[in-house]
Structures are given as C-alpha cells and as structure tokens.
N, C-alpha and C positions, 0 to 999 in steps of 0.2 A: 482601494488598494488589497488585494489579494495577499492574506497573512498565513506562515507556513511556521510548524513547530519543528526542529531541527534537534539532538543530543550530539554535541561533542562526540567523537570517538575514544576519547581518553583510555577507557577502558577495556573497549572492543578489543576481541580475540576470540577463536574458538575453543572455548573450553569443555564444552560435553556436543553431544549431537543427537540431534532432536529435528532434523531432516535430513532428507537423502544428498543433499550438497554437503553437512559438514562431517569435517574430518580431522580429527585432533591431531593427527600426522601431516595434515597438510597449514601449516600455521601461517596466521598473518603478517605481514609486513606493515610493523605501526607506523611508521614515517610514511609508507606509501598509503597508508589508511588515510591519514590524517589530511593528504596532500588532494586526495579524491574526496575527501569529505568537503574541504573549502576551496575545491574547484564549484562541486557543484551549488555547494550556498551562494559560489559569488556570481555561477550562473543562474541560478532561480532569482538573484538580487538583481541583475542586468536586464530579465525577461519584464521586471515592473512587480515584485510582490516582494514584501519584510518579511525577512526571517525572525523569528524569536528562538530564542533556546531555556532548554531544561535542563539542570545541571546534572553531569552524569555521575552516574553511583559505583562504587569500586565492589567489584564483586555480580555486576548486572551487566553482563558485556553485551544484551541483545536491546537493551534499553535504546542504543544507538537507532535502531527499527521503530522510530516513533508514530509511523503510520498504522500501529498494531495498539495506541494507549487507548482509544474509542472510537465511539462513532461521533460527529457533532453536526447539531441541526438547529439554528438558529440561535439560542442563549443556550443551550443543553449538549449535556455530553454524555451518552450511555457508557460508561467505564469498562472496558474489559474486563474479563474472569479468563485468563491466560490457563490453556490447555494443561501444558506442561510444567512440573513444580520448581524448574531452573528458571522458569520468567515468570513468575508468581508476586514476587517480591515487588518488580516496577510496580502493579498497581498504586501502593500508597502514596511513590512521589510522582507519577500522573496524579494522581485522586488531588495530591496536595497544590499540585501546582493549576489545575484548573480551575479548583476552588480561589485560589490566590488572583487566579485573571478574571475572577467574575462568572464562572458558568456555572449552571445550576447541574450539579454531578446526580448521574441515576446509577444505582449500586445493585446489580444482578448478580444470581450465582450461577447461571450456567453460562460453559464455554462458550466466549464470543471474542473475536479477535479485532475488532476495529473498523477501523476504516482499509485494513488487510481482506476483509471479507465483506466489505459493503461499500458500494460505490453507487453517487447520484449522477442518472443521468435521464434527462429531460426532466419526466414527471414520473418517474419509478424509483427505486432503491434496488440496484441490484446485487445480491447477496448468495452468497457462498458456503456450504457447510460439509461435510465430508472428512474432514483430517482437523481442524483446528476449531469449530464453531458449530454448535449445537442448533438443528436445524430447528427446534421449539422457541430460540431468544427471537427470533423474527416475530411470530405472534405478540409475546409482550414489546416489542419494538415499534408494533403497528399500534398498538392498543393505545401506550401510553406516549411514547415521543412523535413518532408522524401523524398521529391519529387517523383524520380522512384526509390530510394533506397529499397524502400520494401513495401508491401501491406498492408493495415490495415484491418483487420478484425472485423466490429464492431458489439457487439451482444446486446441484451437488457435484462435486470437483470428483475426478477420475483417475487422474493421475496421481503419485505420491509427491511426484518433484513438482510439482504446483498445486502447491499445498495452500494459498491463500487466492485467494480471488484476482486480488491485485498482480498477481505473477504472471496471470492470463488472459487478463482485462482490461482495458483503461480506454475511458470515454474521452473522447477528445473536444464535443462539444452537448448539445442536446441531443442531437441529433445522429452523432458516429462515433463508432470505437474501434479499435483495433484489438482483435483475440488469437485467440491459439485454437482453434476448434478441437483439437485431440484431447483437449483437457477438460474437456465437458460431454457430456451426453447428447444423443441427436433432438432429441427433443428438446432442450436450450438451444440448441442451435435454432432450431425450427422457430421460439418462440424468442427470442433476443434480435430475429429477421425482421421479426413484426414489429419490433419496435426502434429499431435503431439500423441506420448502414452501416455494417459489418464489414471493418475489412482485416480479411486474413493473415496471419503472420505463420511464417515459414518455420518448421519445426527446428531446422539451426539457428534461427536467432530468435526462439522464442526459448530455448536452451540458455541464450545470451542474457534474456530476461528485457526482451525487446517490448515487450506489454508493461513493464514494469518502467512507467514514464511520468514524469511527471507535465503537467500542463498550466500554461499560465497564459486566459487568454491565447493568441493564435501562436504561442509558442511552446513548443513540446521540447522535453527534456529526454535522451536517451539513451541508454550504455553504449559505448564505443562498438563497431563492428556491427550493427545494424542495420545495413544499405540499404539493403533491398525493403525495408519497413521504413526508411527515411523517406526513400524515393516516392512510397504509395503515399503517405501522408503529405508528403510536399504537394504531390498534385492537386489535394484537395484546398490550396493556400496557405499549409502551415509551414511556418520557419522552426524549422527541425537544429538543433544545438547536440552535440554529443559528448559525454563524460565517461572515462575511464572508471569503471567499478569492480575491476578483478578483485580486489582484498575484501568488498562486502559480498561478493558472490560466494566466495568462500564458506557464507555462514547461512546462503540462500536468499540473497534479498540482491537490488540495485539501488535505481534514483529516488522510484516512490517510496520503497519500504523503508527511506531512509527521511520518510516526511511526513508530514500531516497537517492539512490545509484547515485554516482554525475560522475559515469564513466561506 
C-alpha cells in the first residue's frame, strides 16, 4: 500500500511572501482550508493509500506542504535545506519525524526542496533547479543516494510562478507524465520527450495547478477546474478525482504540495 505524509493546516496562513502567488493582503480562510485539506486526505485514502501525519508547529505555516520535506529513496531520505529563512526551521521537525519513522537521514547544506524539485519517473529521477534548489546537489544525490541505480536528469525552471518542479510536471506512471511546457527550456522538452510520453497542460489550467497532482495507481487527484487536463488523462485509462484547493493556491501550492510519498 502506498503511504503518504501530510501535515494538518492548523497554523497555515500567508504571513510572508516568498513566491509570486503569496500576498499577505489575501488572507487564508482557515475553516475552508481545513475542509479542503480533509477532503484531499479522504480522497487519497479512498484511492487506496494510507495517510500518516506530522504534528504541525505554530509559526511554520508552510509546513503543511510536506512535499518539500525531503527526497525519499528506499529506506533513506535526503533532507531538504530550504532556500528561504522563513521555512528553514521546518527542517528539524521533519528530520525528527523521519528518524522516528526509521529512515536513514542524509543531511546536506546545499539548497534543495525535496520532492518539490525531484520526481521519479521510470528509470530516471527528473529534477529541477533555478528557484529553490542548487544544481550541484544532484551530483551529491547521484553519488550518495541513488548511486548506479538510476540517472538524474536535471532541468532549469524558467518561470517564477512555477518555482518547484511539481507545480509544472507530474509523472502518471513509469512511461507517461503531464507537464506545462512553457515553464521549461526547449532542451528540457526535447529530453523529456525521449524518456516519456508527455501530455501538455494548457496555460489556463497550469495556473490552476493542474500539474500539481497526486497519483495513486490508476487514480489521479487534481485541483478543481482542470477539465481539459482531466479529459486528456482519462483517455489513457486513469480515474480522475478533483478537489478544491483555492486556499492553498494562495500560498502557491495544491494537491501534490500537500503530500509526500513515503514509499
């Protein structure tokens, strides 16, 4: 069974601005955020995955975005080193959770934001840099974590509204992915099309975080309003589930950002 880590949005708010989506004058409706989070959690469980939770910490509003906690491979986790000071205190709490859960924790000092910027697809780790992650960290991850098991393809992100890879790219299985091409270089497009069948997401739906999807076997969980993307995915035999993510989009995240696959 797939296991997923989530963090309740008890202290979630927009109290600082570290990406183009965040605006302190556009406050979060906390009751609505909790309902949306619970709906996502229930949908994940209905699709056959088990949800584990980490205790939220007051003063760390973005801890709810567990995708950025680290990169998990087998029984190890490469712990994130957050780019912005506002999120750096999250690191100690995620490290404690991973150690208690039995993971071998690898700590590094280069900026890296976990599964937000590194996603497994087939026999590759597709990774990104440019806004939150240092390109050099992938050389270390290759040597220490992945070794000869698989290769990393690292691409530079080009659009600040899509500051993490998981806001613009999502593997659906080992052979196929959805993506928003205009957040990547043309070279990235050529290389990814050699590795995977790429399904293009329109700009309108990319801005609704269509690529920030959670995949559980043949189930794909998308933010609401991404009908064109849903239709394209369904043509390949996937079941699509839509959940409202409006409150989390105020902070620049949606379904995938709120989850970390543990296996």
